C-alpha positions, 0 to 999 in steps of 0.5 A: 760191887762198884769196881770203879776208882775214886776220885783220889785213885783217879787223881793218883793214876794221873799224877803218875801218868803226867809224872812219867811223861814228863821224866820217864820218855820212851827214850830214857830207858836206853839212854839208861842201859846205854851209860849204865849209871844208877839214876839218882836224880830220878829216884829223888824226883819220885821222892819230891812228886810224892810218889816213895810215900804213898803207902805210908801214913802221914806221920812218916811223911807218906799220903795215907794211901793202900796197896791199890794206890801201890798198884796204880803208881807201879802200873804207870812206872812199868808202862814206861821205863823198867828202871822208875818201877824198881826204883819203886817197888824195891826200895818202897814195897819190899823195904818199906813196907816191910818195915812199916808191918814189922818194924818197932815205933823206933826203926820206923820213925828213924827210917821211913820218913828218911825213905818217903825223901829219897835218902834211903834205899832198901833192898830184899833178899829171899831168893838164892841159888837153890830156892826161888819163891819157895821160902822153905828151901833157904839156906842162908843162916844166922847162928847164935854165938857170943851174944850175936848173929853169924850170918852165912849164905848166898842170895841170888837176883837181890835187885838194887842191892848195889846201892841199897842203903839196907838189904832186907834178908830171910834166913834161918835161925833155927834149923827145925824139922820145918824150916817154916818155924825157924826163919826170921828176917834181918836188917842188913846195911848195905855196908855190912862187915862181911857182906860182898855184893857182885852185879849180875850181868843182863841185857836190860834196866841195868842201872838196877841189876840184879845181884849176888849177895854173899854173906861170909860170918858176918856178925849181927848184934841183937836188935830187935824188930817186932814179933816173935823169933822164928815165925816169919812163916811168909815173910818172904814168899807172901810178902814179895808178891804183895803189889798183885795179891792180898799176901802178907808178912807174918809176924817176925823178929829181925836184927841189924848188922854193923857196918864196916 
């Protein structure tokens, strides 16, 4: 078995290295922590360089890459800047790849090209005060009421939620005996009614902080992604490990929440 990188993969690696040398020098991270400002210019440069489109097909503006391409890019960004690698992993992998694998054609056509161009940012909300990678322990719920889903609960360590256009939320929609049979995924706008996002202090990486995301009886209309309701058995725990493993998202259903 040949474990050598292909010429294409070597090119991707070299391009990522060149980007880091040019845009993420050693003093870059220290300056970000000093100002605490979200590096919008860097995010746009990542889009212009093609980094945000690595995992996606050409029909969405991507470069038809695979998971190893994603790992190669992430490895190079992480060697230079914690903020830069989070700008790649959170919106592109935890957000965009979830949308690509589970979204319907209409949503993918609408949102993925905007992500690749750097016009959208996603965040991913799984962890709660009493639930980490054990997604079966989550307590956030979405209950059907008068034709809508009323979302209630709190997520912690939702990296990028302070600047996200959309937050992908794993929650319980059917309180079954086995929690894994009652999970679904919501696509919630960052300015949804009833959502409060509070940044959590940290020692480094302040421009892309984790956050506490709290939904207080937030009413969401039924707007379906793909898959069947209440079958997102591993949508959170496995998918969040996707950059370094072969974990995958199970089929699931999702809804969009209204904006303010």
